[in-house]
C-alpha positions as CSV (number, residue, x, y, z in Angstrom):
1,M,31.6,8.1,-65.8
2,N,31.3,11.3,-67.4
3,K,32.4,14.3,-65.3
4,V,30.0,17.4,-65.3
5,C,30.8,21.1,-63.7
6,N,29.1,21.2,-60.5
7,F,28.6,25.3,-61.2
8,C,27.9,25.5,-64.6
9,G,26.7,21.6,-65.8
10,N,29.1,21.4,-68.6
11,M,30.6,18.4,-69.6
12,N,34.1,19.3,-71.3
13,F,37.2,19.6,-69.6
14,T,41.1,20.6,-70.3
15,E,43.7,19.1,-68.7
16,K,46.0,22.3,-67.4
17,K,48.9,23.0,-65.3
18,I,48.2,25.7,-63.0
19,Q,49.5,27.9,-60.2
20,Y,48.3,27.0,-57.0
21,I,47.8,29.7,-54.0
22,Y,47.4,27.9,-50.7
23,K,46.4,29.8,-47.7
24,H,46.5,28.7,-44.0
25,D,46.7,30.8,-40.7
26,N,48.0,33.6,-42.8
27,N,51.1,31.8,-44.3
28,Y,50.8,31.3,-48.0
29,L,52.4,28.7,-50.4
30,I,52.7,29.2,-53.9
31,V,52.8,25.8,-56.0
32,N,53.5,25.8,-59.9
33,N,52.5,23.1,-62.4
34,V,49.9,22.1,-60.1
35,P,47.8,19.3,-62.6
36,C,43.6,19.7,-62.9
37,D,40.6,19.5,-65.0
38,Q,39.5,23.1,-66.0
39,C,35.8,23.6,-67.0
40,E,36.3,24.5,-70.4
41,Y,32.9,27.0,-70.1
42,C,33.3,28.8,-66.7
43,G,37.0,27.9,-65.7
44,E,35.9,26.0,-62.6
45,Q,39.3,24.1,-61.5
46,Y,38.9,20.4,-60.1
47,F,42.1,18.5,-58.4
48,E,42.7,15.3,-57.5
49,A,42.8,14.4,-53.6
50,N,46.5,13.0,-53.9
51,V,47.4,16.5,-55.5
52,L,45.8,18.8,-52.6
53,K,47.3,16.3,-49.9
54,K,50.7,16.8,-51.5
55,I,50.4,20.5,-51.4
56,E,49.3,20.4,-48.0
57,K,52.4,18.4,-47.1
58,D,54.6,20.8,-48.6
59,Y,53.2,23.6,-46.8
60,N,53.8,21.8,-43.6
61,D,56.9,20.5,-44.2
62,I,58.0,24.4,-44.9
63,Y,56.1,25.9,-42.1
64,L,56.2,23.5,-39.7
65,T,59.3,21.4,-39.9
66,G,61.5,24.2,-41.5
67,K,62.1,22.7,-45.0
68,K,63.6,25.1,-47.3
69,A,61.3,25.8,-50.3
70,K,62.5,26.1,-53.5
71,S,62.5,30.0,-53.9
72,E,60.9,32.7,-51.9
73,I,59.5,36.2,-53.1
74,T,58.2,39.1,-51.5
75,V,54.9,40.5,-51.6
76,P,53.5,44.0,-51.1
77,L,50.4,44.0,-49.3
78,E,47.9,46.8,-49.1
79,E,44.4,48.2,-46.9
80,F,41.8,48.9,-49.0
81,V,40.5,52.1,-47.9
82,E,36.9,53.4,-49.2
83,L,37.2,56.8,-51.4
């Protein structure tokens, strides 16, 4: 079966490893080297279900059961103010 991009209809994809940002309840988990298929035309990314389930499990292990993350970063936060 040929894959078709749901956004642009392109049929050409590239296997990539990307940085994935998971957000839930104002908490974030940044995961490096996540495998995906990326549309060569529009850049839309497609993930296998088992990959997303693993990310969700890692998030839950860290935020709900206290698993230690590999590393942590501090991120500045600003509110947008119209000029």
